[in-house]
Z-matrix of the N, CA and C atoms (Angstrom, degrees):
N
C 1 1.472
C 2 1.432 1 111.53
N 3 1.300 2 112.34 1 127.88
C 4 1.542 3 120.67 2 177.87
C 5 1.493 4 109.77 3 -97.03
N 6 1.352 5 110.59 4 165.30
C 7 1.458 6 118.32 5 175.72
C 8 1.469 7 113.80 6 -76.07
N 9 1.322 8 120.59 7 128.49
C 10 1.423 9 123.03 8 172.22
C 11 1.507 10 109.50 9 -128.20
N 12 1.280 11 116.37 10 119.32
C 13 1.466 12 120.84 11 178.26
C 14 1.537 13 109.54 12 -76.56
N 15 1.354 14 117.99 13 121.92
C 16 1.446 15 119.90 14 -175.24
C 17 1.525 16 114.42 15 -63.72
N 18 1.302 17 115.77 16 -26.52
C 19 1.460 18 121.50 17 177.53
C 20 1.486 19 117.43 18 -95.83
N 21 1.282 20 114.15 19 21.15
C 22 1.525 21 117.59 20 -174.36
C 23 1.486 22 112.72 21 -60.67
N 24 1.286 23 118.98 22 -39.81
C 25 1.508 24 119.34 23 173.98
C 26 1.554 25 113.72 24 -60.95
N 27 1.230 26 115.83 25 -40.80
C 28 1.482 27 122.43 26 174.27
C 29 1.504 28 109.96 27 -58.54
N 30 1.359 29 114.48 28 -50.02
C 31 1.441 30 119.27 29 -177.78
C 32 1.515 31 109.85 30 -60.45
N 33 1.347 32 115.53 31 -44.28
C 34 1.596 33 117.19 32 179.72
C 35 1.509 34 107.27 33 -61.82
N 36 1.389 35 120.58 34 -41.00
C 37 1.472 36 120.15 35 -177.73
C 38 1.556 37 108.49 36 -67.26
N 39 1.293 38 119.38 37 -36.80
C 40 1.480 39 117.41 38 -178.42
C 41 1.591 40 109.10 39 -72.34
N 42 1.299 41 113.77 40 -28.84
C 43 1.572 42 118.78 41 178.67
C 44 1.589 43 103.30 42 -66.37
N 45 1.408 44 114.70 43 -46.53
C 46 1.398 45 118.78 44 -176.91
C 47 1.553 46 111.88 45 -62.53
N 48 1.240 47 116.29 46 -38.93
C 49 1.471 48 124.86 47 179.16
C 50 1.597 49 107.52 48 -65.79
N 51 1.227 50 115.38 49 -38.21
C 52 1.549 51 117.54 50 -177.03
C 53 1.530 52 106.17 51 -70.79
N 54 1.355 53 117.65 52 -43.62
C 55 1.443 54 125.16 53 177.11
C 56 1.544 55 110.78 54 -53.64
N 57 1.330 56 112.00 55 -47.25
C 58 1.465 57 119.37 56 -174.67
C 59 1.571 58 105.59 57 -68.60
N 60 1.309 59 118.99 58 -38.87
C 61 1.500 60 121.27 59 179.74
C 62 1.536 61 106.61 60 -68.76
N 63 1.349 62 122.12 61 -34.73
C 64 1.472 63 121.66 62 176.73
C 65 1.528 64 109.89 63 -59.08
N 66 1.383 65 114.42 64 -47.93
C 67 1.437 66 123.66 65 -179.76
C 68 1.522 67 107.68 66 -55.19
N 69 1.268 68 114.55 67 -53.29
C 70 1.524 69 118.51 68 -177.34
C 71 1.534 70 111.54 69 -56.47
N 72 1.331 71 114.26 70 -48.24
C 73 1.397 72 119.51 71 -178.40
C 74 1.566 73 111.70 72 -61.26
N 75 1.304 74 115.33 73 -43.94
C 76 1.537 75 124.39 74 178.36
C 77 1.645 76 107.16 75 -55.26
N 78 1.327 77 111.36 76 -47.36
C 79 1.448 78 116.87 77 -177.90
C 80 1.534 79 111.48 78 -64.75
N 81 1.344 80 117.33 79 -41.20
C 82 1.440 81 123.21 80 178.54
C 83 1.500 82 111.00 81 -64.91
N 84 1.329 83 117.99 82 -39.09
C 85 1.479 84 120.55 83 174.91
C 86 1.464 85 112.68 84 -60.73
N 87 1.345 86 116.07 85 -46.16
C 88 1.537 87 122.40 86 -177.83
C 89 1.467 88 109.44 87 -60.65
N 90 1.441 89 115.57 88 -41.08
C 91 1.435 90 122.00 89 -174.94
C 92 1.520 91 105.65 90 -67.41
N 93 1.404 92 115.09 91 -46.73
C 94 1.481 93 116.58 92 179.55
C 95 1.515 94 113.34 93 -60.65
N 96 1.363 95 117.30 94 -40.05
C 97 1.449 96 118.44 95 179.87
C 98 1.502 97 111.29 96 -67.08
N 99 1.204 98 115.90 97 -34.62
C 100 1.515 99 121.75 98 -177.70
C 101 1.518 100 108.19 99 -68.19
N 102 1.215 101 118.17 100 -45.91
C 103 1.520 102 122.15 101 178.86
C 104 1.532 103 111.31 102 -65.93
N 105 1.383 104 110.87 103 -44.64
C 106 1.504 105 112.75 104 -178.58
C 107 1.574 106 110.25 105 -68.12
N 108 1.261 107 119.19 106 -33.35
C 109 1.407 108 120.08 107 171.86
C 110 1.475 109 117.82 108 -62.02
N 111 1.339 110 114.15 109 -41.22
C 112 1.475 111 120.40 110 172.90
C 113 1.510 112 108.62 111 -58.74
N 114 1.251 113 114.17 112 -47.29
C 115 1.516 114 119.72 113 -177.12
C 116 1.496 115 109.75 114 -58.73
N 117 1.310 116 115.68 115 -49.62
C 118 1.454 117 119.32 116 179.06
C 119 1.582 118 112.64 117 -59.33
N 120 1.350 119 114.22 118 -41.95
C 121 1.418 120 113.51 119 -178.32
C 122 1.541 121 111.23 120 -68.00
N 123 1.294 122 115.18 121 -38.23
C 124 1.527 123 119.36 122 177.89
C 125 1.498 124 111.03 123 -63.53
N 126 1.313 125 116.60 124 -42.27
C 127 1.527 126 120.42 125 178.40
C 128 1.569 127 106.61 126 -60.21
N 129 1.289 128 117.34 127 -46.94
C 130 1.384 129 121.27 128 -175.38
C 131 1.586 130 109.08 129 -65.16
N 132 1.249 131 118.19 130 -38.87
C 133 1.389 132 123.68 131 176.21
C 134 1.530 133 112.35 132 -60.11
N 135 1.290 134 113.81 133 -43.57
C 136 1.495 135 123.63 134 179.04
C 137 1.581 136 109.92 135 -62.00
N 138 1.334 137 113.92 136 -46.60
C 139 1.433 138 124.31 137 172.74
C 140 1.491 139 114.81 138 -48.75
N 141 1.393 140 110.25 139 -53.83
C 142 1.581 141 118.25 140 -179.86
C 143 1.463 142 108.89 141 -61.37
N 144 1.341 143 118.89 142 -50.61
C 145 1.454 144 123.76 143 179.93
C 146 1.570 145 110.33 144 -53.52
N 147 1.272 146 119.83 145 -46.56
C 148 1.418 147 126.77 146 -178.72
C 149 1.542 148 106.16 147 -61.56
N 150 1.207 149 118.30 148 -48.90
C 151 1.492 150 122.13 149 179.49
C 152 1.593 151 112.70 150 -59.78
N 153 1.258 152 112.86 151 -47.67
C 154 1.479 153 119.43 152 177.87
C 155 1.554 154 107.38 153 -63.62
N 156 1.262 155 118.87 154 -41.07
C 157 1.553 156 120.40 155 178.93
C 158 1.531 157 108.72 156 -61.00
N 159 1.334 158 120.75 157 -43.18
C 160 1.353 159 125.34 158 -177.97
C 161 1.560 160 111.77 159 -65.45
N 162 1.390 161 115.93 160 -43.72
C 163 1.439 162 117.17 161 172.22
C 164 1.470 163 113.78 162 -60.51
N 165 1.302 164 119.12 163 -40.72
C 166 1.472 165 120.28 164 -176.39
C 167 1.545 166 107.82 165 -70.97
N 168 1.238 167 114.98 166 -32.73
C 169 1.532 168 116.94 167 -179.48
C 170 1.501 169 110.37 168 -64.50
N 171 1.350 170 116.97 169 -36.74
C 172 1.449 171 120.33 170 -178.15
C 173 1.546 172 111.88 171 -71.45
N 174 1.350 173 116.26 172 -30.14
C 175 1.492 174 120.16 173 178.27
C 176 1.469 175 110.95 174 -87.44
N 177 1.263 176 121.72 175 -15.66
C 178 1.455 177 125.57 176 179.06
C 179 1.510 178 105.35 177 108.12
N 180 1.338 179 110.60 178 139.77
C 181 1.551 180 118.35 179 -176.38
C 182 1.472 181 106.74 180 -155.64
N 183 1.318 182 113.82 181 143.82
C 184 1.493 183 120.53 182 176.50
C 185 1.486 184 110.67 183 -63.58
N 186 1.327 185 119.21 184 149.92
C 187 1.558 186 123.55 185 -177.56
C 188 1.501 187 105.74 186 -63.10
N 189 1.299 188 122.29 187 -41.26
C 190 1.499 189 122.70 188 179.37
C 191 1.498 190 111.53 189 -57.33
N 192 1.393 191 119.19 190 -40.38
C 193 1.334 192 117.12 191 -179.75
C 194 1.540 193 114.87 192 -72.56
N 195 1.373 194 112.81 193 -35.55
C 196 1.507 195 117.99 194 170.46
C 197 1.472 196 111.23 195 -51.16
N 198 1.375 197 112.99 196 -52.78
C 199 1.487 198 119.13 197 -176.93
C 200 1.538 199 110.68 198 -60.35
N 201 1.357 200 116.38 199 -42.11
C 202 1.408 201 119.11 200 -177.82
C 203 1.596 202 111.42 201 -65.65
N 204 1.272 203 114.35 202 -37.51
C 205 1.495 204 122.06 203 178.39
C 206 1.471 205 111.08 204 -66.06
N 207 1.320 206 116.70 205 -43.96
C 208 1.461 207 123.69 206 174.31
C 209 1.492 208 115.92 207 -62.03
N 210 1.299 209 113.00 208 -39.18
C 211 1.501 210 118.68 209 178.33
C 212 1.486 211 110.10 210 -70.82
N 213 1.367 212 118.37 211 -36.49
C 214 1.557 213 121.66 212 177.14
C 215 1.500 214 107.94 213 -64.71
N 216 1.313 215 117.05 214 -44.93
C 217 1.487 216 120.94 215 179.39
C 218 1.518 217 109.76 216 -59.36
N 219 1.362 218 116.27 217 -48.62
C 220 1.479 219 119.49 218 -177.41
C 221 1.497 220 109.91 219 -60.81
N 222 1.386 221 114.91 220 -39.56
C 223 1.459 222 116.98 221 -179.15
C 224 1.520 223 110.24 222 -67.35
N 225 1.236 224 121.07 223 -42.56
C 226 1.465 225 125.78 224 173.13
C 227 1.513 226 114.56 225 -57.70
N 228 1.378 227 112.86 226 -38.72
C 229 1.530 228 118.32 227 -179.68
C 230 1.531 229 106.34 228 -67.31
N 231 1.343 230 122.21 229 -41.61
C 232 1.473 231 122.51 230 178.68
C 233 1.585 232 106.40 231 -62.95
N 234 1.317 233 120.32 232 -43.84
C 235 1.444 234 117.99 233 175.95
C 236 1.435 235 115.05 234 -59.00
N 237 1.343 236 115.76 235 -39.21
C 238 1.531 237 120.87 236 177.42
C 239 1.532 238 108.48 237 -61.14
N 240 1.298 239 118.10 238 -44.11
C 241 1.457 240 119.75 239 -174.96
C 242 1.585 241 108.64 240 -65.72
N 243 1.291 242 115.61 241 -39.73
C 244 1.518 243 120.81 242 175.57
C 245 1.443 244 109.42 243 -61.67
N 246 1.346 245 116.62 244 -47.10
C 247 1.442 246 119.53 245 -179.87
C 248 1.584 247 115.28 246 -66.39
N 249 1.263 248 111.70 247 -30.52
C 250 1.538 249 116.91 248 173.97
C 251 1.490 250 108.98 249 -64.53
N 252 1.259 251 116.18 250 -44.23
C 253 1.588 252 118.98 251 -178.88
C 254 1.538 253 107.18 252 -65.42
N 255 1.416 254 118.85 253 -42.12
C 256 1.353 255 115.43 254 -178.02
C 257 1.507 256 113.68 255 -71.52
N 258 1.369 257 113.81 256 -25.81
C 259 1.478 258 118.09 257 177.81
C 260 1.570 259 110.85 258 -72.34
N 261 1.236 260 112.94 259 -32.41
C 262 1.527 261 117.72 260 176.52
C 263 1.478 262 109.03 261 -70.29
N 264 1.361 263 119.90 262 -41.02
C 265 1.429 264 121.35 263 -179.48
C 266 1.444 265 110.64 264 -66.13
N 267 1.355 266 116.29 265 -41.41
C 268 1.461 267 124.26 266 178.45
C 269 1.556 268 111.42 267 -61.55
N 270 1.346 269 113.58 268 -38.44
C 271 1.474 270 117.81 269 176.77
C 272 1.455 271 112.65 270 -63.87
N 273 1.295 272 113.06 271 -47.98
C 274 1.572 273 121.48 272 -178.59
C 275 1.563 274 104.52 273 -60.15
N 276 1.271 275 121.90 274 -43.52
C 277 1.419 276 125.39 275 -173.66
C 278 1.600 277 109.02 276 -65.80
N 279 1.376 278 111.77 277 -44.67
C 280 1.399 279 121.57 278 179.10
C 281 1.504 280 108.88 279 -58.99
N 282 1.261 281 118.54 280 -49.04
C 283 1.504 282 123.41 281 -178.19
C 284 1.538 283 107.34 282 -63.26
N 285 1.288 284 117.95 283 -39.43
C 286 1.486 285 119.83 284 179.70
C 287 1.581 286 110.67 285 -59.55
N 288 1.413 287 110.10 286 -46.82
C 289 1.553 288 116.68 287 177.89
C 290 1.435 289 111.94 288 -65.86
N 291 1.326 290 119.39 289 -34.36
C 292 1.512 291 120.49 290 173.31
C 293 1.458 292 112.42 291 -61.16
N 294 1.316 293 119.31 292 -47.94
C 295 1.499 294 127.48 293 179.11
C 296 1.524 295 108.80 294 -59.68
N 297 1.346 296 115.82 295 -45.71
C 298 1.457 297 119.19 296 179.03
C 299 1.542 298 109.39 297 -62.16
N 300 1.274 299 116.08 298 -47.06
C 301 1.446 300 119.51 299 176.53
C 302 1.532 301 114.43 300 -54.22
N 303 1.309 302 111.63 301 -48.54
C 304 1.487 303 120.15 302 179.77
C 305 1.606 304 108.21 303 -53.76
N 306 1.392 305 115.65 304 -47.75
C 307 1.363 306 124.39 305 -176.31
C 308 1.555 307 106.50 306 -62.44
N 309 1.274 308 123.84 307 -46.98
C 310 1.409 309 127.89 308 178.69
C 311 1.483 310 114.01 309 -63.29
N 312 1.311 311 117.54 310 -40.16
C 313 1.431 312 124.67 311 173.45
C 314 1.481 313 115.12 312 -59.23
N 315 1.387 314 116.46 313 -40.75
C 316 1.446 315 123.49 314 179.69
C 317 1.567 316 104.89 315 -73.24
N 318 1.238 317 120.86 316 -41.68
C 319 1.390 318 126.52 317 -175.43
C 320 1.614 319 108.07 318 -63.18
N 321 1.382 320 117.02 319 -43.75
C 322 1.395 321 122.36 320 178.60
C 323 1.614 322 110.83 321 -67.46
N 324 1.261 323 114.89 322 -36.56
C 325 1.508 324 123.43 323 179.86
C 326 1.500 325 110.03 324 -62.50
N 327 1.425 326 117.22 325 -37.66
C 328 1.378 327 120.87 326 174.84
C 329 1.488 328 116.58 327 -59.47
N 330 1.369 329 113.74 328 -45.93
C 331 1.392 330 116.89 329 -179.03
C 332 1.601 331 113.66 330 -75.56
N 333 1.378 332 114.46 331 -27.01
C 334 1.466 333 113.53 332 171.44
C 335 1.501 334 112.86 333 -71.40
N 336 1.284 335 119.11 334 -30.89
C 337 1.459 336 123.50 335 173.73
C 338 1.526 337 110.41 336 -64.41
N 339 1.332 338 112.87 337 -47.53
C 340 1.561 339 118.96 338 175.11
C 341 1.498 340 109.75 339 -53.90
N 342 1.275 341 120.08 340 -45.35
C 343 1.468 342 127.50 341 179.28
C 344 1.511 343 107.53 342 -58.95
N 345 1.229 344 117.71 343 -51.72
C 346 1.465 345 125.43 344 -176.27
C 347 1.566 346 108.99 345 -59.75
N 348 1.342 347 115.44 346 -41.78
C 349 1.468 348 121.47 347 -179.05
C 350 1.610 349 109.53 348 -64.68
N 351 1.314 350 108.03 349 -47.35
C 352 1.501 351 114.35 350 -176.97
C 353 1.561 352 109.01 351 -67.59
N 354 1.283 353 120.66 352 -33.84
C 355 1.484 354 124.10 353 175.54
C 356 1.521 355 108.66 354 -61.94
N 357 1.343 356 115.56 355 -49.71
C 358 1.475 357 118.82 356 177.12
C 359 1.546 358 112.87 357 -57.38
N 360 1.304 359 118.79 358 -42.59
C 361 1.454 360 124.47 359 178.99
C 362 1.588 361 105.99 360 -62.68
N 363 1.287 362 115.99 361 -45.09
C 364 1.453 363 117.92 362 178.78
C 365 1.459 364 113.11 363 -59.13
N 366 1.374 365 116.14 364 -50.71
C 367 1.441 366 122.79 365 -179.77
C 368 1.593 367 109.81 366 -57.52
N 369 1.335 368 114.74 367 -43.85
C 370 1.477 369 118.21 368 -179.99
C 371 1.558 370 109.10 369 -65.44
N 372 1.277 371 119.72 370 -40.68
C 373 1.439 372 118.69 371 175.11
C 374 1.500 373 114.11 372 -65.42
N 375 1.266 374 117.53 373 -36.15
C 376 1.477 375 124.28 374 176.74
C 377 1.562 376 111.53 375 -58.11
N 378 1.332 377 107.19 376 -45.17
C 379 1.502 378 118.31 377 -176.72
C 380 1.615 379 107.02 378 -69.15
N 381 1.227 380 116.77 379 -40.39
C 382 1.496 381 118.41 380 179.28
C 383 1.604 382 110.88 381 -69.87
N 384 1.295 383 114.32 382 -36.67
C 385 1.525 384 117.90 383 178.90
C 386 1.528 385 106.93 384 -69.05
N 387 1.334 386 121.21 385 -41.28
C 388 1.470 387 125.60 386 174.23
C 389 1.590 388 109.50 387 -57.76
N 390 1.226 389 114.23 388 -46.08
C 391 1.510 390 120.32 389 -178.06
C 392 1.491 391 109.96 390 -63.21
N 393 1.390 392 114.95 391 -41.79
C 394 1.441 393 118.72 392 -178.42
C 395 1.541 394 109.02 393 -67.90
N 396 1.301 395 116.32 394 -34.41
C 397 1.461 396 122.84 395 179.63
C 398 1.498 397 110.97 396 -64.54
N 399 1.416 398 114.06 397 -47.05
C 400 1.411 399 121.44 398 178.66
C 401 1.529 400 112.91 399 -63.73
N 402 1.290 401 113.79 400 -38.60
C 403 1.460 402 117.73 401 176.00
C 404 1.501 403 115.31 402 -62.53
N 405 1.358 404 111.04 403 -42.63
C 406 1.507 405 116.86 404 177.78
C 407 1.504 406 109.43 405 -63.44
N 408 1.314 407 119.70 406 -41.71
C 409 1.462 408 120.18 407 -178.22
C 410 1.577 409 106.67 408 -65.87
N 411 1.265 410 115.73 409 -40.38
C 412 1.552 411 117.97 410 -179.54
C 413 1.504 412 108.72 411 -57.26
N 414 1.358 413 113.27 412 -49.54
C 415 1.528 414 118.49 413 -177.64
C 416 1.489 415 105.80 414 -60.52
N 417 1.288 416 125.21 415 -49.27
C 418 1.407 417 125.45 416 -176.36
C 419 1.542 418 113.05 417 -59.41
N 420 1.323 419 114.27 418 -40.12
C 421 1.523 420 118.47 419 176.68
C 422 1.532 421 111.01 420 -64.90
N 423 1.362 422 113.34 421 -38.74
C 424 1.510 423 118.60 422 178.45
C 425 1.423 424 111.67 423 -62.48
N 426 1.438 425 117.31 424 -44.71
C 427 1.363 426 122.88 425 -176.54
C 428 1.546 427 111.69 426 -64.78
N 429 1.321 428 119.66 427 -36.65
C 430 1.437 429 124.71 428 -179.58
C 431 1.538 430 112.83 429 -67.07
N 432 1.216 431 119.68 430 -22.55
C 433 1.493 432 124.63 431 -177.47
C 434 1.505 433 107.79 432 -70.14
């Protein structure tokens, strides 16, 4: 007779749910990193444009170019604000996925612990049965003498 955990299917389902949660978390981290990288690059671009604009202003620049540069910087600023909102949403979603993953990992750990306890009980019972059997054989051998 071999050990069979009665909740093995539940354990397998919990393991699948945890794996699924890990994938969802990994995807949310990638999405967050992608948006945050875009935000960083856009902020860097704005900073470079502002520096170039200041240098050109010191050397002299046509009013139309000044206006064009300012419009470009304003446009980039609006994009930055949108990306900041998207980054915040992605961070919130990533944190939610992380919490869900943690919940699923704890849930799986409970079932693994239950299986471990049941296996220990099974092994202990097997040991006791074997001892009873050996005792019975010893008694029978003694009686035959």
